[in-house]
PLY file of the C-alpha trace (Angstrom):
ply
format ascii 1.0
element vertex 130
property float x
property float y
property float z
element edge 129
property int vertex1
property int vertex2
end_header
246.05 5.77 -37.06
242.36 6.08 -36.21
240.94 9.45 -37.15
239.30 11.53 -34.48
239.60 9.15 -31.56
242.07 11.36 -29.72
239.67 14.29 -29.93
236.73 12.28 -28.61
238.88 10.98 -25.79
240.24 14.43 -24.94
236.79 16.00 -24.97
235.57 13.24 -22.70
238.58 13.62 -20.43
238.33 17.41 -20.23
234.63 17.37 -19.39
235.27 15.09 -16.48
237.06 15.81 -13.24
240.41 17.28 -14.21
242.19 15.45 -11.40
240.83 12.00 -12.18
243.39 9.23 -11.88
244.29 7.00 -14.80
242.07 4.27 -13.33
239.13 6.66 -12.93
239.53 7.83 -16.52
239.48 4.22 -17.66
236.29 3.58 -15.68
234.71 6.69 -17.20
235.67 5.48 -20.68
234.14 2.03 -20.20
231.04 3.66 -18.67
230.82 5.81 -21.78
231.17 2.76 -24.03
228.19 1.09 -22.33
226.13 4.29 -22.53
226.95 5.12 -26.18
226.41 1.53 -27.38
222.95 1.48 -25.77
222.07 4.85 -27.32
223.22 3.46 -30.69
221.08 0.34 -30.32
218.01 2.41 -29.44
218.71 4.74 -32.38
218.73 1.71 -34.70
215.38 0.61 -33.30
214.10 4.16 -33.90
215.59 4.12 -37.43
217.70 7.17 -36.55
220.66 6.17 -38.71
222.74 9.29 -38.04
222.42 8.98 -34.25
223.17 5.26 -34.41
226.28 5.89 -36.50
227.58 8.70 -34.25
227.20 6.64 -31.08
228.75 3.51 -32.55
231.72 5.61 -33.63
232.00 7.06 -30.09
231.97 3.51 -28.70
234.61 2.37 -31.20
236.79 5.38 -30.38
236.72 4.43 -26.71
237.85 0.89 -27.53
240.63 2.22 -29.77
241.74 4.36 -26.83
241.61 1.34 -24.49
243.69 -0.62 -27.02
246.28 2.15 -27.25
246.62 2.36 -23.45
246.73 -1.41 -22.86
250.32 -2.45 -22.15
250.54 -5.88 -23.75
254.24 -6.21 -22.91
253.69 -5.67 -19.18
250.30 -7.36 -19.03
251.40 -10.61 -20.63
248.80 -13.25 -21.52
245.95 -11.44 -19.73
246.55 -8.25 -21.71
246.78 -10.18 -24.98
243.43 -11.84 -24.28
241.90 -8.49 -23.36
243.26 -6.94 -26.56
241.56 -9.75 -28.52
238.26 -8.99 -26.75
238.63 -5.26 -27.55
239.39 -6.10 -31.18
236.37 -8.42 -31.39
234.10 -5.71 -29.94
235.37 -3.14 -32.45
234.92 -5.60 -35.35
231.33 -6.31 -34.27
230.61 -2.60 -33.87
231.86 -1.98 -37.42
229.56 -4.75 -38.70
226.62 -3.45 -36.67
227.19 0.02 -38.08
227.49 -1.15 -41.70
224.36 -3.29 -41.49
222.54 -1.16 -38.89
221.90 -4.51 -37.22
220.24 -4.40 -33.78
220.97 -8.11 -33.29
224.74 -7.51 -33.43
224.30 -4.71 -30.87
222.36 -7.11 -28.64
225.31 -9.49 -28.87
228.06 -6.92 -28.28
226.52 -4.79 -25.49
226.76 -7.58 -22.87
230.45 -7.96 -23.80
230.99 -4.23 -23.32
229.22 -4.49 -19.96
231.51 -7.37 -18.99
234.55 -5.25 -19.79
233.10 -2.46 -17.64
232.39 -4.87 -14.75
235.89 -6.31 -15.01
237.49 -2.86 -14.77
235.13 -1.90 -11.90
236.27 -4.99 -10.02
239.95 -4.35 -10.77
239.55 -0.78 -9.52
237.90 -1.91 -6.26
240.63 -4.50 -5.71
243.39 -1.94 -6.37
241.75 0.52 -3.96
241.47 -2.17 -1.29
245.10 -3.17 -1.74
246.47 0.29 -0.94
0 1
1 2
2 3
3 4
4 5
5 6
6 7
7 8
8 9
9 10
10 11
11 12
12 13
13 14
14 15
15 16
16 17
17 18
18 19
19 20
20 21
21 22
22 23
23 24
24 25
25 26
26 27
27 28
28 29
29 30
30 31
31 32
32 33
33 34
34 35
35 36
36 37
37 38
38 39
39 40
40 41
41 42
42 43
43 44
44 45
45 46
46 47
47 48
48 49
49 50
50 51
51 52
52 53
53 54
54 55
55 56
56 57
57 58
58 59
59 60
60 61
61 62
62 63
63 64
64 65
65 66
66 67
67 68
68 69
69 70
70 71
71 72
72 73
73 74
74 75
75 76
76 77
77 78
78 79
79 80
80 81
81 82
82 83
83 84
84 85
85 86
86 87
87 88
88 89
89 90
90 91
91 92
92 93
93 94
94 95
95 96
96 97
97 98
98 99
99 100
100 101
101 102
102 103
103 104
104 105
105 106
106 107
107 108
108 109
109 110
110 111
111 112
112 113
113 114
114 115
115 116
116 117
117 118
118 119
119 120
120 121
121 122
122 123
123 124
124 125
125 126
126 127
127 128
128 129
């Protein structure tokens, strides 16, 4: 469906702790999305088009992976809303990449950070519940 995203995800997964739980992997992915999107923004500022492109693609790949793993059937309305947020982020990343537009990155990075914060919170709550 989306070329190369499985490889990026697997490389990311394999470089991390091999025994990481599904939740920890998810947190590492969203951490990566924040990191790569910020590298991409800085690369745009520096006019390093190749680096900007590569890091936007890494960020997109992470969101494709998050979309694939999101269970909309089980998650109901919440999951549907989250899927829409993921889709919006990916669409904006595509636009940012096409136009090499720092302004779009400035708009989308806070959203990516919100997703990260949300998953951090969910993880803390799930840990506390056990």
